[in-house]
C-alpha positions as CSV (number, residue, x, y, z in Angstrom):
1,M,0.0,-0.3,0.3
2,C,1.2,3.2,-1.2
3,Q,2.1,5.5,1.8
4,G,0.1,8.8,2.2
5,M,-3.2,6.5,1.1
6,S,-6.1,7.1,3.7
7,T,-7.8,4.5,5.8
8,I,-10.5,4.3,3.5
9,E,-8.4,4.2,0.3
10,K,-6.3,1.2,1.9
11,V,-9.5,-0.6,2.8
12,C,-11.0,-0.2,-0.9
13,S,-7.4,-1.2,-2.3
14,Q,-7.3,-4.4,-0.2
15,V,-11.0,-5.1,-1.2
16,L,-10.5,-4.4,-5.2
17,R,-7.7,-7.2,-4.9
18,M,-10.0,-9.8,-3.6
19,V,-13.1,-9.1,-5.7
20,T,-11.0,-8.4,-9.0
21,P,-10.8,-11.9,-11.2
22,R,-7.6,-13.4,-12.3
23,P,-6.7,-13.8,-15.6
24,S,-7.2,-17.7,-15.2
25,E,-10.6,-17.2,-13.9
26,R,-11.4,-14.7,-16.9
27,K,-10.4,-17.5,-19.3
28,R,-12.6,-20.0,-17.9
29,I,-15.8,-17.7,-17.4
30,L,-15.4,-16.4,-20.6
31,D,-14.7,-20.0,-22.5
32,L,-17.8,-21.2,-20.7
33,A,-20.0,-18.4,-21.9
34,E,-18.8,-19.2,-25.7
35,S,-19.3,-22.8,-25.2
36,I,-23.1,-22.3,-24.0
37,M,-23.5,-19.5,-26.6
38,L,-22.4,-22.1,-29.2
39,K,-25.2,-24.4,-28.0
40,V,-27.8,-21.8,-27.9
41,S,-26.6,-20.8,-31.3
42,K,-26.9,-24.5,-32.7
43,E,-30.2,-25.2,-31.1
44,L,-31.9,-22.1,-32.3
45,A,-30.8,-23.1,-35.9
46,A,-32.6,-26.4,-35.2
47,S,-35.8,-24.5,-33.8
48,G,-36.2,-22.7,-37.2
49,V,-36.6,-19.3,-35.6
50,E,-33.7,-16.8,-37.2
51,A,-32.3,-15.2,-33.5
52,S,-29.2,-14.6,-32.2
53,A,-27.3,-15.3,-28.7
54,R,-25.0,-12.8,-27.1
55,L,-23.5,-12.3,-23.9
56,D,-25.0,-9.6,-21.4
57,G,-24.6,-8.6,-17.8
58,S,-21.7,-8.3,-15.6
59,V,-19.4,-10.5,-17.4
60,A,-20.1,-8.9,-20.5
61,K,-19.5,-5.6,-18.8
62,D,-16.4,-6.7,-16.7
63,T,-17.8,-5.3,-13.5
64,W,-18.3,-9.2,-12.1
65,L,-17.0,-10.4,-8.6
66,S,-14.1,-13.0,-8.3
67,G,-15.7,-16.1,-7.5
68,E,-19.5,-15.0,-8.2
69,A,-19.5,-14.9,-11.6
70,D,-23.3,-15.0,-13.3
71,L,-23.6,-15.6,-17.0
72,D,-26.2,-14.0,-18.7
73,I,-26.7,-15.2,-22.0
74,F,-29.9,-13.1,-23.8
75,I,-31.5,-14.6,-26.8
76,Q,-32.8,-11.7,-29.3
77,F,-35.7,-13.0,-31.4
78,P,-37.4,-11.1,-34.2
79,S,-40.1,-8.3,-33.1
80,T,-42.8,-10.3,-35.2
81,L,-42.9,-13.1,-32.7
82,T,-45.9,-12.7,-30.3
83,R,-45.3,-12.9,-26.2
84,E,-46.4,-16.5,-26.2
85,E,-44.1,-17.7,-29.0
86,L,-41.1,-15.5,-27.4
87,E,-41.7,-17.5,-24.0
88,K,-42.3,-20.9,-25.8
89,Y,-38.7,-20.7,-28.0
90,G,-36.7,-19.2,-25.3
91,L,-37.6,-21.9,-22.9
92,N,-37.6,-24.6,-25.0
93,V,-34.1,-23.5,-26.4
94,G,-32.6,-22.7,-23.1
95,R,-33.4,-25.8,-21.6
96,R,-32.0,-27.6,-24.6
97,A,-29.1,-25.8,-24.6
98,V,-28.3,-26.8,-21.2
99,R,-29.6,-30.3,-20.8
100,G,-27.8,-32.8,-18.4
101,H,-27.6,-29.9,-15.8
102,K,-30.3,-29.1,-13.1
103,V,-32.9,-26.6,-14.6
104,V,-34.6,-24.0,-12.9
105,E,-37.7,-21.8,-14.5
106,R,-37.4,-18.3,-13.1
107,F,-39.8,-15.3,-13.7
108,A,-38.9,-11.4,-14.2
109,E,-41.5,-9.9,-16.7
110,H,-41.5,-13.2,-18.1
111,P,-39.9,-16.8,-17.7
112,Y,-36.1,-17.9,-18.3
113,I,-34.1,-20.6,-17.3
114,E,-31.7,-20.7,-14.8
115,A,-29.3,-23.6,-14.6
116,Y,-25.9,-24.2,-13.1
117,I,-22.9,-25.3,-14.7
118,D,-19.0,-25.9,-13.5
119,E,-20.8,-24.0,-10.1
120,T,-21.4,-21.1,-12.5
121,R,-25.2,-19.8,-12.6
122,V,-25.9,-19.3,-15.9
123,N,-29.5,-17.3,-17.0
124,I,-30.7,-17.8,-20.6
125,V,-33.2,-14.8,-21.0
126,P,-35.6,-14.1,-24.1
127,C,-35.7,-10.8,-25.3
128,Y,-37.0,-8.8,-28.2
129,M,-34.5,-7.4,-31.0
130,V,-36.0,-3.8,-31.4
131,E,-34.8,-0.3,-31.9
132,K,-33.8,1.5,-28.8
133,G,-37.0,3.2,-27.3
134,K,-39.5,0.7,-28.8
135,W,-39.6,-2.0,-26.4
136,R,-41.8,-5.0,-26.3
137,S,-40.6,-6.3,-22.9
138,A,-38.4,-5.2,-20.0
139,T,-35.5,-7.3,-21.0
140,D,-35.0,-5.7,-24.3
141,R,-33.4,-2.9,-22.7
142,T,-30.5,-5.1,-21.2
143,P,-28.2,-5.2,-24.6
144,Y,-28.8,-1.4,-24.8
145,H,-27.5,-1.2,-21.0
146,T,-24.6,-3.6,-22.0
147,E,-23.4,-1.5,-24.7
148,Y,-24.0,1.8,-23.0
149,M,-21.8,0.7,-19.9
150,K,-19.0,-1.2,-22.3
151,K,-18.3,2.4,-23.8
152,R,-18.1,4.3,-20.5
153,L,-16.8,2.2,-17.6
154,A,-12.7,2.6,-18.0
155,N,-11.0,0.2,-15.9
156,G,-10.6,1.9,-13.0
157,L,-14.3,2.6,-12.9
158,K,-15.2,-1.5,-13.2
159,G,-13.0,-1.8,-9.8
160,Q,-15.1,0.9,-8.3
161,V,-18.4,-1.0,-9.3
162,R,-16.8,-4.3,-7.9
163,I,-16.2,-2.6,-4.4
164,L,-19.5,-1.6,-4.1
165,K,-20.9,-4.7,-5.0
166,K,-19.3,-6.5,-2.4
167,F,-20.4,-3.6,0.0
168,L,-23.8,-4.2,-0.8
169,K,-23.8,-8.0,-0.8
170,A,-22.3,-8.0,2.5
171,S,-25.3,-6.4,4.1
172,G,-27.7,-8.4,1.9
173,I,-28.9,-5.3,-0.1
174,Y,-27.6,-6.3,-3.5
175,G,-30.0,-7.7,-6.0
176,A,-33.5,-6.3,-7.7
177,E,-35.2,-9.5,-7.1
178,I,-38.4,-9.0,-5.2
179,K,-36.9,-11.4,-2.3
180,T,-34.4,-8.7,-1.7
181,S,-35.8,-5.0,-3.0
182,G,-32.3,-4.0,-3.5
183,F,-29.6,-2.4,-5.7
184,S,-29.3,-4.1,-9.1
185,G,-26.0,-4.5,-11.0
186,F,-27.0,-2.2,-13.3
187,L,-28.1,0.5,-10.7
188,C,-24.5,0.0,-9.3
189,E,-22.9,0.8,-12.5
190,T,-24.6,3.6,-13.1
191,L,-24.3,5.6,-9.4
192,T,-20.7,4.6,-9.5
193,L,-20.9,6.2,-13.1
194,H,-22.2,9.3,-12.0
195,Y,-20.3,10.0,-8.7
196,G,-16.9,8.8,-10.3
197,S,-15.8,6.4,-7.6
198,F,-17.2,4.3,-5.0
199,Q,-15.5,6.6,-1.9
200,N,-17.8,9.8,-3.4
201,L,-21.0,7.8,-3.9
202,I,-21.0,6.6,0.1
203,K,-19.8,10.3,1.0
204,A,-22.8,11.7,-1.2
205,S,-25.3,9.3,0.3
206,T,-25.0,10.1,3.6
207,G,-27.0,13.3,2.6
208,W,-29.4,11.8,0.8
209,R,-33.0,12.6,0.9
210,R,-36.1,10.8,0.2
211,G,-36.5,11.2,-3.6
212,H,-33.0,11.6,-4.2
213,I,-32.1,12.2,-8.1
214,V,-29.6,10.6,-10.0
215,D,-29.9,11.7,-13.9
216,L,-26.8,10.6,-15.7
217,E,-27.8,12.0,-19.1
218,R,-29.4,14.9,-17.7
219,Y,-32.8,14.2,-19.3
220,Y,-34.6,16.2,-16.5
221,S,-32.2,19.2,-16.0
222,G,-33.8,21.7,-14.6
223,R,-37.3,19.7,-14.1
224,E,-36.7,17.7,-11.0
225,D,-40.0,18.6,-9.6
226,E,-41.6,17.4,-12.8
227,L,-39.3,14.1,-12.4
228,R,-40.5,13.7,-8.6
229,D,-44.1,13.6,-9.9
230,L,-43.2,11.1,-12.4
231,F,-41.8,8.6,-9.9
232,T,-42.7,8.5,-6.5
233,E,-40.2,5.6,-5.4
234,P,-37.7,6.8,-2.2
235,L,-34.7,6.8,-4.9
236,I,-35.0,8.2,-8.4
237,V,-32.3,6.8,-10.7
238,V,-33.2,7.5,-14.3
239,D,-32.5,4.9,-16.6
240,P,-29.6,6.5,-19.2
241,I,-31.0,4.9,-22.3
242,D,-34.7,5.3,-21.5
243,E,-35.6,8.6,-19.8
244,G,-39.3,7.1,-18.6
245,R,-37.6,4.5,-16.4
246,N,-36.5,4.5,-12.8
247,I,-33.6,1.8,-12.4
248,A,-33.9,2.1,-8.5
249,A,-37.6,1.5,-8.7
250,S,-37.0,-2.0,-7.0
251,V,-35.4,-0.6,-3.8
252,A,-37.3,-1.0,-1.2
253,E,-36.9,2.5,1.4
254,D,-35.5,0.3,4.1
255,K,-32.9,-0.9,1.9
256,M,-31.9,2.6,0.7
257,W,-32.0,3.6,4.3
258,S,-29.9,0.7,5.2
259,F,-26.9,1.6,2.7
260,V,-27.1,5.2,3.7
261,A,-26.6,4.4,7.5
262,Q,-24.2,1.5,6.6
263,S,-22.1,4.5,4.7
264,R,-22.2,6.4,7.7
265,E,-20.5,3.4,10.1
266,F,-17.9,2.9,7.2
267,L,-16.8,6.4,7.0
268,K,-16.9,6.4,10.5
269,K,-14.6,3.7,11.0
270,P,-13.3,2.0,7.7
271,A,-12.6,-1.6,7.6
272,P,-12.7,-4.7,5.6
273,T,-15.2,-6.6,7.6
274,F,-17.9,-4.2,5.9
275,F,-17.2,-6.0,2.8
276,S,-17.4,-9.4,4.4
277,P,-20.8,-10.9,5.6
278,K,-20.5,-12.1,8.8
279,P,-21.3,-16.3,9.1
280,G,-24.9,-16.6,9.5
281,R,-26.3,-16.2,13.1
282,R,-27.7,-19.1,15.0
283,L,-28.7,-19.0,18.3
284,T,-29.3,-22.2,20.0
285,E,-33.1,-23.6,20.7
286,R,-32.3,-22.6,24.2
287,Q,-31.0,-19.4,23.5
288,I,-34.2,-18.7,21.2
289,L,-36.4,-19.8,23.8
290,G,-34.8,-17.9,26.4
291,R,-35.0,-14.8,24.8
292,M,-38.5,-15.2,24.3
293,R,-39.0,-16.2,28.2
294,K,-37.1,-13.3,29.3
295,N,-38.4,-10.5,27.2
296,E,-41.8,-11.8,27.5
297,L,-42.0,-11.8,23.6
298,Y,-45.2,-12.7,21.9
299,M,-44.5,-14.6,18.9
300,L,-47.1,-15.8,16.5
301,F,-46.1,-18.2,13.4
302,L,-48.0,-19.1,10.3
303,I,-46.5,-22.4,8.9
304,F,-47.7,-23.9,5.4
305,G,-46.2,-26.2,2.6
306,K,-45.4,-26.1,-1.1
307,V,-46.5,-22.9,-3.1
308,D,-46.7,-23.6,-6.5
309,A,-45.1,-20.6,-7.8
310,V,-41.7,-20.1,-9.4
311,V,-39.1,-18.5,-7.0
312,D,-39.9,-14.7,-7.9
313,V,-43.8,-14.9,-7.8
314,L,-43.5,-17.0,-4.4
315,W,-41.8,-14.2,-3.0
316,S,-44.4,-11.8,-4.0
317,Q,-47.4,-13.7,-2.8
318,L,-45.6,-14.2,0.6
319,Y,-45.1,-10.8,1.3
320,K,-48.6,-9.6,-0.1
321,T,-49.9,-12.4,2.4
322,E,-47.6,-11.0,5.3
323,G,-49.0,-7.7,4.8
324,S,-52.5,-8.8,4.6
325,L,-52.3,-10.7,7.9
326,R,-50.9,-7.6,9.8
327,N,-54.1,-5.9,8.5
328,L,-56.3,-8.2,9.9
329,L,-54.6,-8.4,13.4
330,S,-54.1,-4.8,13.7
331,G,-58.0,-4.3,12.8
332,N,-59.1,-6.6,15.6
333,G,-56.7,-4.7,17.9
334,F,-53.6,-6.8,17.9
335,N,-50.7,-4.3,17.6
336,V,-48.5,-5.9,15.3
337,L,-44.8,-4.4,16.1
338,R,-42.9,-6.1,13.0
339,S,-43.3,-9.4,10.8
340,A,-41.4,-11.1,8.3
341,A,-41.7,-14.2,5.7
342,W,-39.2,-16.8,5.1
343,S,-39.3,-19.9,2.7
344,D,-37.0,-22.6,1.7
345,E,-38.4,-22.1,-1.6
346,S,-39.6,-25.5,-1.4
347,D,-41.6,-27.2,1.0
348,L,-41.4,-25.0,3.9
349,N,-43.0,-21.5,4.3
350,V,-43.1,-19.3,7.5
351,I,-44.3,-15.7,8.4
352,V,-43.7,-14.7,11.8
353,F,-45.5,-11.7,13.8
354,E,-44.1,-10.0,17.1
355,L,-46.9,-8.8,18.7
356,E,-47.6,-6.0,21.7
357,N,-49.6,-8.9,23.1
358,I,-51.3,-12.1,21.9
359,H,-54.5,-11.8,24.2
360,L,-56.6,-9.1,24.7
361,S,-59.2,-7.9,27.0
362,A,-63.1,-8.9,26.8
363,V,-64.0,-5.4,26.0
364,R,-62.9,-2.3,23.7
365,K,-63.8,1.2,23.2
366,H,-65.3,1.9,19.7
367,Y,-65.8,5.8,18.5
368,G,-69.0,6.6,16.8
369,P,-69.4,10.0,14.7
370,P,-69.5,13.2,16.4
371,V,-73.5,14.2,17.6
372,A,-73.4,17.4,15.6
373,M,-73.8,14.6,12.3
374,A,-77.3,13.8,12.6
375,K,-77.8,11.3,10.1
376,D,-74.5,9.1,11.0
377,S,-75.4,9.5,14.9
378,E,-78.9,7.8,14.0
379,S,-77.5,5.3,12.1
380,F,-74.7,4.3,15.1
381,L,-77.5,4.3,17.6
382,Q,-79.9,2.3,15.6
383,K,-76.7,-0.5,15.4
384,H,-75.5,-0.3,18.8
385,L,-78.5,0.5,21.4
386,A,-79.7,-3.2,21.3
387,A,-76.8,-5.1,20.0
388,S,-75.9,-7.8,21.9
389,N,-72.3,-7.2,22.0
390,T,-72.5,-3.7,23.4
391,V,-71.7,-4.0,26.9
392,S,-71.5,0.1,27.5
393,G,-73.3,2.9,25.7
394,P,-74.0,4.6,23.4
395,R,-72.9,7.8,25.5
396,I,-71.6,10.8,24.5
397,E,-67.7,11.8,25.3
398,D,-65.8,14.8,24.0
399,G,-69.1,15.4,21.6
400,R,-69.1,12.3,19.6
401,W,-70.7,9.2,20.3
402,V,-68.9,5.8,22.0
403,V,-69.8,2.6,22.7
404,E,-67.8,-0.1,24.5
405,R,-68.4,-3.5,22.7
406,L,-67.1,-7.3,23.7
407,R,-64.4,-8.3,21.2
408,N,-65.2,-10.9,18.3
409,Y,-61.7,-12.4,19.1
410,R,-59.5,-12.1,22.1
411,D,-56.9,-14.4,21.3
412,A,-54.6,-13.7,17.9
413,K,-54.0,-17.6,17.0
414,S,-57.8,-18.1,16.7
415,L,-58.1,-14.9,15.0
416,L,-56.0,-16.1,12.1
417,T,-57.0,-19.9,12.3
418,D,-60.7,-18.9,11.5
419,F,-60.1,-16.4,8.8
420,L,-57.6,-19.2,7.2
421,R,-59.7,-22.2,7.3
422,G,-60.6,-21.6,3.5
423,G,-57.2,-20.2,2.5
424,G,-57.8,-16.3,3.2
425,R,-58.8,-15.0,-0.4
426,D,-61.3,-13.0,1.5
427,I,-58.9,-11.3,3.4
428,G,-56.2,-10.5,1.1
429,V,-54.2,-14.0,0.9
430,A,-52.6,-14.2,-2.0
431,S,-53.9,-16.7,-4.5
432,L,-51.1,-19.2,-4.7
433,V,-50.4,-19.2,-0.7
434,A,-54.4,-19.7,-0.3
435,E,-54.4,-22.7,-2.2
436,S,-51.5,-24.2,-0.3
437,I,-53.2,-23.0,3.2
438,K,-56.3,-24.8,2.2
439,R,-54.2,-28.1,2.0
440,K,-52.5,-27.6,5.4
441,F,-51.2,-24.9,7.9
442,R,-50.5,-24.4,11.4
443,I,-50.2,-21.7,13.5
444,L,-47.9,-22.3,16.6
445,V,-47.6,-19.7,19.4
446,G,-43.8,-18.9,21.1
447,E,-42.1,-21.8,22.3
448,G,-44.1,-24.1,20.0
449,I,-41.9,-23.1,17.2
450,A,-38.8,-25.4,18.9
451,E,-39.3,-28.1,16.5
452,T,-39.1,-26.4,13.4
453,Y,-36.3,-24.6,14.5
454,S,-34.0,-27.6,15.5
455,R,-35.0,-29.2,12.1
456,N,-34.2,-26.5,9.5
457,K,-30.7,-24.7,9.8
458,G,-32.2,-21.8,7.3
459,F,-35.1,-21.0,8.9
460,A,-32.9,-21.2,12.3
461,E,-30.5,-18.5,11.1
462,F,-33.7,-16.2,9.8
463,L,-35.8,-16.5,12.8
464,S,-31.9,-15.7,15.3
465,N,-31.5,-12.8,13.0
466,F,-35.3,-11.5,13.4
467,M,-34.7,-11.7,17.2
468,V,-31.3,-9.9,17.0
469,G,-33.1,-7.3,14.9
470,K,-30.1,-5.3,13.8
471,P,-27.9,-5.6,10.7
472,S,-24.4,-7.2,11.3
473,W,-22.4,-4.0,10.3
474,L,-23.4,-2.2,13.9
475,D,-21.2,-4.8,15.4
476,F,-18.2,-4.1,13.4
């Protein structure tokens, strides 16, 4: 390390050496890419469709991390094909090109093929060959993104992108897929290109506010208010090849603020540990149960089996269901302190709720309309005067009608059990999750989760992190 380098520069230099692929690794990955594209081209020729395969993504742009190469092979089909034909040919050609290897069907805007070959993830993605701006699917932009960055990212900037990706991966906020809702690779490249270095970016991010704008091509120069009317997401980064698209739309608000907070901590005490994820937390069963008892935590777990959906749709369904059940609990007086969803993406799904209280008093206070509102007052009185669940009232308090009523549910487990018996579609449970719940579900309270915890390592790590409840970088 050069004398006079700052601590941050020394750390970044150390990380850069760690994440930059060696020549032998580059050759192996590029040879594999060439081999797969050749197989794809042969399958395309056999299918009789005039289409071409190309290498896109981080390997094509040389911004991939050592030991973490993903190969993105895009098949550009003629725009005369229907969407159904695009999907059919894309999936068929992709499957045949990687036959003999484990294949998973993934879903973005449309399905694509994922396989692992020589421990390298390979994505084969269909798209249309179109003129810039005449998009027929979201993936049509990717080849243009690749060419844009290949022309603009100098070797030094490629290294800065790598450092940024490693920083985000260490805290679990890299990736635009629904499960993560974080920063995509192209977003990382765009931010690095705009700010000029990793260090400049993280320093600038510490002053970000909601609705922060990055407009690399200055499409909206002097019209920033118009841009904020167009996009409502917390971070707005205009796609440099499509002014009508926010490439940071996938970044959940908490993930943006996590990046900001992590950047502040790193600038205060720069260290290589910020780029290395801590080993997954896994408390012992005794520790988990002990925390519940000691802190009197009220935990509720909904457990159900396989959901018939590709992974990206699965997570969308889980998050939608989690939100609907939060609303059900809150609407019945059970204050939800926090919740989360977990899946092994196969046969086990869990949604966990931490409640302020799992049992409630028999009576609740219900506020009606102001007395000044004559029609509403009359309706309120007719509803509650002779109701069997009216305990006290109606009476007037501070100018409005009030009644005390017996609760429909005093126990959170009973509430969920009753509303989920038929799958829960009427309370907002996502359709595919509802089908799984119809087949079988369990609701466990507190220490009842012990067996599931002890039998599933992935779930144990998830629940451990949930219980600890703070990002690992706060321990550095």
